[in-house]
MARLUM-644727 format. One record per residue (C-alpha): residue in three letters; x, y, z. Coordinates in steps of 0.25 Angstrom, whole numbers. Example, Ala and Ser with C-alpha at 12.3 -4.5 7.8 and 13.67 -1.06 7.14 Angstrom:
<residu=ala | X=49 | Y=-18 | Z=31> .
<residu=ser | X=55 | Y=-4 | Z=29> .
END
This chain:
<residu=met | X=434 | Y=340 | Z=476> .
<residu=lys | X=427 | Y=345 | Z=464> .
<residu=ile | X=435 | Y=357 | Z=455> .
<residu=lys | X=427 | Y=370 | Z=457> .
<residu=lys | X=436 | Y=381 | Z=456> .
<residu=ala | X=445 | Y=385 | Z=444> .
<residu=ile | X=457 | Y=396 | Z=445> .
<residu=ile | X=458 | Y=404 | Z=431> .
<residu=pro | X=468 | Y=415 | Z=432> .
<residu=val | X=463 | Y=425 | Z=423> .
<residu=ala | X=472 | Y=438 | Z=429> .
<residu=gly | X=482 | Y=438 | Z=416> .
<residu=lys | X=485 | Y=451 | Z=409> .
<residu=gly | X=482 | Y=445 | Z=394> .
<residu=thr | X=493 | Y=452 | Z=389> .
<residu=arg | X=494 | Y=445 | Z=374> .
<residu=phe | X=480 | Y=449 | Z=372> .
<residu=leu | X=485 | Y=464 | Z=375> .
<residu=pro | X=476 | Y=475 | Z=370> .
<residu=val | X=463 | Y=469 | Z=375> .
<residu=thr | X=466 | Y=464 | Z=388> .
<residu=lys | X=471 | Y=477 | Z=391> .
<residu=ser | X=456 | Y=479 | Z=396> .
<residu=ile | X=449 | Y=463 | Z=395> .
<residu=pro | X=455 | Y=454 | Z=401> .
<residu=lys | X=460 | Y=441 | Z=390> .
<residu=glu | X=452 | Y=430 | Z=397> .
<residu=met | X=440 | Y=440 | Z=392> .
<residu=ile | X=444 | Y=442 | Z=380> .
<residu=pro | X=434 | Y=433 | Z=371> .
<residu=ile | X=434 | Y=421 | Z=363> .
<residu=leu | X=421 | Y=425 | Z=356> .
<residu=asp | X=410 | Y=429 | Z=365> .
<residu=thr | X=417 | Y=423 | Z=377> .
<residu=pro | X=429 | Y=428 | Z=386> .
<residu=met | X=441 | Y=418 | Z=385> .
<residu=ile | X=439 | Y=414 | Z=401> .
<residu=his | X=425 | Y=411 | Z=400> .
<residu=tyr | X=430 | Y=399 | Z=393> .
<residu=val | X=439 | Y=396 | Z=403> .
<residu=val | X=429 | Y=397 | Z=411> .
<residu=asn | X=419 | Y=389 | Z=405> .
<residu=glu | X=430 | Y=379 | Z=406> .
<residu=ala | X=430 | Y=378 | Z=421> .
<residu=ile | X=414 | Y=380 | Z=422> .
<residu=glu | X=414 | Y=366 | Z=413> .
<residu=ser | X=423 | Y=359 | Z=422> .
<residu=gly | X=414 | Y=362 | Z=435> .
<residu=ile | X=422 | Y=373 | Z=441> .
<residu=glu | X=413 | Y=381 | Z=449> .
<residu=glu | X=422 | Y=394 | Z=453> .
<residu=ile | X=430 | Y=402 | Z=444> .
<residu=ile | X=442 | Y=409 | Z=452> .
<residu=phe | X=447 | Y=420 | Z=442> .
<residu=val | X=463 | Y=425 | Z=445> .
<residu=val | X=461 | Y=439 | Z=440> .
<residu=ser | X=469 | Y=451 | Z=440> .
<residu=glu | X=463 | Y=465 | Z=441> .
<residu=glu | X=458 | Y=468 | Z=428> .
<residu=lys | X=449 | Y=456 | Z=425> .
<residu=glu | X=435 | Y=462 | Z=429> .
<residu=ser | X=431 | Y=459 | Z=417> .
<residu=leu | X=433 | Y=444 | Z=417> .
<residu=leu | X=426 | Y=444 | Z=431> .
<residu=asn | X=413 | Y=451 | Z=428> .
<residu=tyr | X=413 | Y=442 | Z=415> .
<residu=phe | X=411 | Y=431 | Z=426> .
<residu=ser | X=401 | Y=440 | Z=434> .
<residu=thr | X=387 | Y=442 | Z=434> .
<residu=asn | X=382 | Y=456 | Z=425> .
<residu=ala | X=370 | Y=458 | Z=431> .
<residu=lys | X=366 | Y=469 | Z=420> .
<residu=leu | X=370 | Y=463 | Z=409> .
<residu=glu | X=361 | Y=448 | Z=412> .
<residu=lys | X=349 | Y=459 | Z=415> .
<residu=phe | X=351 | Y=466 | Z=401> .
<residu=leu | X=350 | Y=451 | Z=395> .
<residu=glu | X=339 | Y=447 | Z=403> .
<residu=glu | X=333 | Y=459 | Z=399> .
<residu=lys | X=335 | Y=456 | Z=385> .
<residu=lys | X=331 | Y=443 | Z=385> .
<residu=lys | X=345 | Y=439 | Z=380> .
<residu=phe | X=343 | Y=426 | Z=390> .
<residu=glu | X=354 | Y=417 | Z=382> .
<residu=leu | X=366 | Y=428 | Z=385> .
<residu=leu | X=361 | Y=430 | Z=400> .
<residu=lys | X=362 | Y=415 | Z=400> .
<residu=lys | X=376 | Y=416 | Z=394> .
<residu=ile | X=380 | Y=427 | Z=402> .
<residu=his | X=373 | Y=423 | Z=416> .
<residu=lys | X=382 | Y=408 | Z=414> .
<residu=ile | X=395 | Y=415 | Z=414> .
<residu=ser | X=393 | Y=421 | Z=428> .
<residu=asn | X=386 | Y=409 | Z=434> .
<residu=ser | X=394 | Y=397 | Z=430> .
<residu=ala | X=403 | Y=398 | Z=442> .
<residu=arg | X=408 | Y=406 | Z=453> .
<residu=phe | X=418 | Y=418 | Z=448> .
<residu=val | X=429 | Y=424 | Z=458> .
<residu=ser | X=442 | Y=430 | Z=456> .
<residu=val | X=455 | Y=433 | Z=463> .
<residu=glu | X=464 | Y=444 | Z=458> .
<residu=gln | X=479 | Y=440 | Z=454> .
<residu=lys | X=485 | Y=454 | Z=458> .
<residu=glu | X=499 | Y=450 | Z=451> .
<residu=gln | X=500 | Y=441 | Z=439> .
<residu=leu | X=511 | Y=433 | Z=443> .
<residu=gly | X=507 | Y=420 | Z=436> .
<residu=leu | X=497 | Y=408 | Z=434> .
<residu=gly | X=502 | Y=401 | Z=448> .
<residu=his | X=501 | Y=416 | Z=456> .
<residu=ala | X=486 | Y=416 | Z=450> .
<residu=val | X=481 | Y=404 | Z=453> .
<residu=leu | X=488 | Y=406 | Z=468> .
<residu=gln | X=478 | Y=420 | Z=468> .
<residu=ala | X=465 | Y=411 | Z=469> .
<residu=glu | X=471 | Y=401 | Z=481> .
<residu=asp | X=460 | Y=406 | Z=493> .
<residu=leu | X=449 | Y=404 | Z=482> .
<residu=ile | X=452 | Y=390 | Z=482> .
<residu=asp | X=449 | Y=378 | Z=494> .
<residu=asp | X=459 | Y=370 | Z=501> .
<residu=asn | X=460 | Y=358 | Z=493> .
<residu=glu | X=450 | Y=362 | Z=481> .
<residu=pro | X=456 | Y=359 | Z=467> .
<residu=phe | X=455 | Y=370 | Z=457> .
<residu=ala | X=456 | Y=372 | Z=443> .
<residu=val | X=465 | Y=382 | Z=436> .
<residu=ile | X=461 | Y=386 | Z=421> .
<residu=leu | X=469 | Y=396 | Z=414> .
<residu=gly | X=461 | Y=406 | Z=406> .
<residu=asp | X=470 | Y=409 | Z=394> .
<residu=asp | X=468 | Y=393 | Z=390> .
<residu=leu | X=454 | Y=389 | Z=384> .
<residu=ile | X=453 | Y=375 | Z=383> .
<residu=phe | X=442 | Y=369 | Z=373> .
<residu=gly | X=437 | Y=356 | Z=374> .
<residu=glu | X=424 | Y=346 | Z=378> .
<residu=thr | X=429 | Y=345 | Z=393> .
<residu=pro | X=434 | Y=357 | Z=400> .
<residu=thr | X=449 | Y=356 | Z=403> .
<residu=thr | X=447 | Y=360 | Z=417> .
<residu=lys | X=436 | Y=348 | Z=420> .
<residu=gln | X=445 | Y=338 | Z=413> .
<residu=leu | X=456 | Y=341 | Z=423> .
<residu=met | X=447 | Y=343 | Z=435> .
<residu=asp | X=442 | Y=327 | Z=431> .
<residu=ile | X=458 | Y=323 | Z=430> .
<residu=ser | X=461 | Y=328 | Z=444> .
<residu=glu | X=449 | Y=321 | Z=450> .
<residu=ser | X=455 | Y=308 | Z=443> .
<residu=leu | X=468 | Y=310 | Z=449> .
<residu=gly | X=463 | Y=315 | Z=463> .
<residu=arg | X=461 | Y=327 | Z=462> .
<residu=ala | X=475 | Y=331 | Z=458> .
<residu=pro | X=481 | Y=343 | Z=450> .
<residu=val | X=478 | Y=342 | Z=436> .
<residu=ile | X=485 | Y=352 | Z=425> .
<residu=gly | X=480 | Y=351 | Z=411> .
<residu=val | X=488 | Y=350 | Z=399> .
<residu=met | X=487 | Y=349 | Z=384> .
<residu=glu | X=498 | Y=344 | Z=375> .
<residu=val | X=506 | Y=354 | Z=367> .
<residu=pro | X=517 | Y=353 | Z=355> .
<residu=arg | X=530 | Y=351 | Z=361> .
<residu=glu | X=534 | Y=366 | Z=355> .
<residu=asp | X=524 | Y=372 | Z=364> .
<residu=val | X=528 | Y=367 | Z=378> .
<residu=lys | X=535 | Y=379 | Z=380> .
<residu=lys | X=522 | Y=388 | Z=380> .
<residu=tyr | X=517 | Y=379 | Z=392> .
<residu=gly | X=519 | Y=373 | Z=406> .
<residu=ile | X=522 | Y=358 | Z=403> .
<residu=val | X=518 | Y=346 | Z=411> .
<residu=lys | X=529 | Y=335 | Z=413> .
<residu=gly | X=520 | Y=323 | Z=419> .
<residu=thr | X=517 | Y=308 | Z=417> .
<residu=pro | X=503 | Y=302 | Z=412> .
<residu=val | X=496 | Y=296 | Z=424> .
<residu=glu | X=493 | Y=282 | Z=420> .
<residu=gly | X=481 | Y=279 | Z=412> .
<residu=ser | X=481 | Y=292 | Z=404> .
<residu=ala | X=487 | Y=300 | Z=394> .
<residu=thr | X=482 | Y=313 | Z=398> .
<residu=thr | X=485 | Y=314 | Z=411> .
<residu=phe | X=498 | Y=315 | Z=418> .
<residu=lys | X=504 | Y=317 | Z=433> .
<residu=met | X=512 | Y=330 | Z=432> .
<residu=glu | X=526 | Y=332 | Z=435> .
<residu=ala | X=529 | Y=344 | Z=431> .
<residu=met | X=525 | Y=355 | Z=425> .
<residu=val | X=535 | Y=363 | Z=414> .
<residu=glu | X=533 | Y=378 | Z=412> .
<residu=lys | X=536 | Y=382 | Z=397> .
<residu=pro | X=546 | Y=371 | Z=393> .
<residu=ser | X=554 | Y=370 | Z=382> .
<residu=pro | X=549 | Y=359 | Z=372> .
<residu=gln | X=561 | Y=352 | Z=373> .
<residu=asp | X=561 | Y=352 | Z=389> .
<residu=ala | X=545 | Y=351 | Z=391> .
<residu=pro | X=543 | Y=338 | Z=399> .
<residu=ser | X=529 | Y=335 | Z=389> .
<residu=asn | X=519 | Y=343 | Z=380> .
<residu=leu | X=509 | Y=344 | Z=391> .
<residu=ala | X=505 | Y=360 | Z=393> .
<residu=thr | X=497 | Y=366 | Z=403> .
<residu=pro | X=487 | Y=376 | Z=396> .
<residu=gly | X=480 | Y=381 | Z=411> .
<residu=arg | X=472 | Y=371 | Z=417> .
<residu=tyr | X=474 | Y=366 | Z=430> .
<residu=ile | X=467 | Y=359 | Z=442> .
<residu=leu | X=472 | Y=362 | Z=455> .
<residu=asn | X=472 | Y=363 | Z=470> .
<residu=lys | X=477 | Y=371 | Z=482> .
<residu=gln | X=489 | Y=366 | Z=482> .
<residu=ile | X=494 | Y=374 | Z=470> .
<residu=phe | X=491 | Y=387 | Z=478> .
<residu=glu | X=502 | Y=384 | Z=488> .
<residu=leu | X=512 | Y=380 | Z=477> .
<residu=leu | X=509 | Y=392 | Z=470> .
<residu=lys | X=514 | Y=400 | Z=483> .
<residu=ser | X=525 | Y=390 | Z=484> .
<residu=ile | X=533 | Y=394 | Z=469> .
<residu=pro | X=542 | Y=404 | Z=466> .
<residu=arg | X=537 | Y=414 | Z=454> .
<residu=gly | X=542 | Y=405 | Z=442> .
<residu=ser | X=542 | Y=408 | Z=426> .
<residu=gly | X=540 | Y=425 | Z=424> .
<residu=gly | X=540 | Y=427 | Z=437> .
<residu=glu | X=527 | Y=420 | Z=442> .
<residu=tyr | X=520 | Y=409 | Z=449> .
<residu=gln | X=517 | Y=397 | Z=439> .
<residu=leu | X=505 | Y=387 | Z=443> .
<residu=thr | X=514 | Y=378 | Z=435> .
<residu=asp | X=525 | Y=378 | Z=445> .
<residu=ala | X=515 | Y=377 | Z=457> .
<residu=ile | X=509 | Y=364 | Z=449> .
<residu=asn | X=524 | Y=358 | Z=447> .
<residu=glu | X=526 | Y=359 | Z=462> .
<residu=met | X=511 | Y=352 | Z=465> .
<residu=ala | X=517 | Y=340 | Z=458> .
<residu=lys | X=528 | Y=339 | Z=466> .
<residu=gln | X=519 | Y=336 | Z=476> .
<residu=arg | X=507 | Y=330 | Z=470> .
<residu=asn | X=501 | Y=323 | Z=458> .
<residu=val | X=498 | Y=335 | Z=449> .
<residu=tyr | X=492 | Y=330 | Z=435> .
<residu=ala | X=492 | Y=336 | Z=420> .
<residu=his | X=480 | Y=332 | Z=411> .
<residu=ile | X=479 | Y=333 | Z=396> .
<residu=phe | X=464 | Y=339 | Z=394> .
<residu=asp | X=457 | Y=338 | Z=382> .
<residu=gly | X=454 | Y=350 | Z=375> .
<residu=arg | X=459 | Y=361 | Z=366> .
<residu=arg | X=467 | Y=371 | Z=372> .
<residu=ile | X=468 | Y=388 | Z=368> .
<residu=asp | X=477 | Y=397 | Z=374> .
<residu=thr | X=469 | Y=411 | Z=373> .
<residu=gly | X=480 | Y=417 | Z=382> .
<residu=gln | X=486 | Y=422 | Z=366> .
<residu=pro | X=479 | Y=429 | Z=354> .
<residu=leu | X=481 | Y=415 | Z=345> .
<residu=gly | X=475 | Y=406 | Z=356> .
<residu=tyr | X=463 | Y=416 | Z=358> .
<residu=leu | X=461 | Y=417 | Z=344> .
<residu=glu | X=461 | Y=403 | Z=343> .
<residu=ala | X=450 | Y=400 | Z=354> .
<residu=thr | X=441 | Y=412 | Z=347> .
<residu=val | X=442 | Y=402 | Z=334> .
<residu=arg | X=438 | Y=391 | Z=340> .
<residu=ala | X=427 | Y=398 | Z=348> .
<residu=ala | X=421 | Y=403 | Z=336> .
<residu=leu | X=422 | Y=389 | Z=330> .
<residu=asp | X=416 | Y=383 | Z=342> .
<residu=asn | X=405 | Y=393 | Z=340> .
<residu=ser | X=390 | Y=386 | Z=332> .
<residu=lys | X=388 | Y=401 | Z=329> .
<residu=leu | X=401 | Y=407 | Z=324> .
<residu=arg | X=407 | Y=396 | Z=318> .
<residu=glu | X=402 | Y=395 | Z=303> .
<residu=ser | X=405 | Y=410 | Z=302> .
<residu=phe | X=417 | Y=409 | Z=308> .
<residu=ile | X=424 | Y=401 | Z=298> .
<residu=ser | X=419 | Y=408 | Z=288> .
<residu=ile | X=426 | Y=421 | Z=292> .
<residu=ile | X=440 | Y=412 | Z=295> .
<residu=arg | X=437 | Y=405 | Z=281> .
<residu=lys | X=435 | Y=419 | Z=273> .
<residu=glu | X=447 | Y=427 | Z=282> .
<residu=phe | X=455 | Y=416 | Z=277> .
<residu=lys | X=452 | Y=418 | Z=263> .
<residu=lys | X=454 | Y=434 | Z=264> .
<residu=asp | X=468 | Y=431 | Z=270> .
<residu=glu | X=470 | Y=417 | Z=261> .
<residu=ile | X=473 | Y=409 | Z=272> .
<residu=asn | X=472 | Y=396 | Z=269> .
<residu=leu | X=469 | Y=385 | Z=280> .
END
């Protein structure tokens, strides 16, 4: 069965970006002229996803509006003959079907995913993509995981990346054994949440890309609250791995955590360098500022 749906949890408060997130959802903060969330949705669409399910809190109206049709704006652009801009914004709202479900209490990632249960059909695999993590590469990360899942009998697959041993305490870390004939795919035995470097079973970290099926919802209902009094998706995946084969795959791409200010700055710099119209001017500005502050590269 083709994977057509992606759940994107976006109900968080964005406290690390206050005060701007007092009135603007973190996911709508732009990287140049494009909101963070647009990059994540674009990854899903380029992977073949046809329906995006946003798990939102009540203050996320501007995010939902961004992906909705704006008839007045489209009419204005048409009258002004700004056809390139019209094409650009028309594409946003017509690239997929967008639906939302509200998470009334923020009780963890597992709880957020569970809110979308009624929008997933029985035996239907789906993707979960976290909006804080942008991954840049030739092939969309979600597509890579979809292909691996299909090759392994439509099994659940968790996207992982290699991190320095000293950084394992920041992530869920996978314990697994390599699949025969592959150096990048592992049969998962367990996932350990934020272990110390000496206790970590590997350096394979989970930055927020999953291919799952409806079994996960029953497991989410059965697990107790975990770290921070929240329902952890990690705990449900661990239970799933006891009942069936679950795999981890090292994806190809550069991940940037835009859920914290330094990562957001890194993504902005990357976007400016990738923009052919801005690249040279941006480099010139950086050189000038470095020279002014007597910074040597």
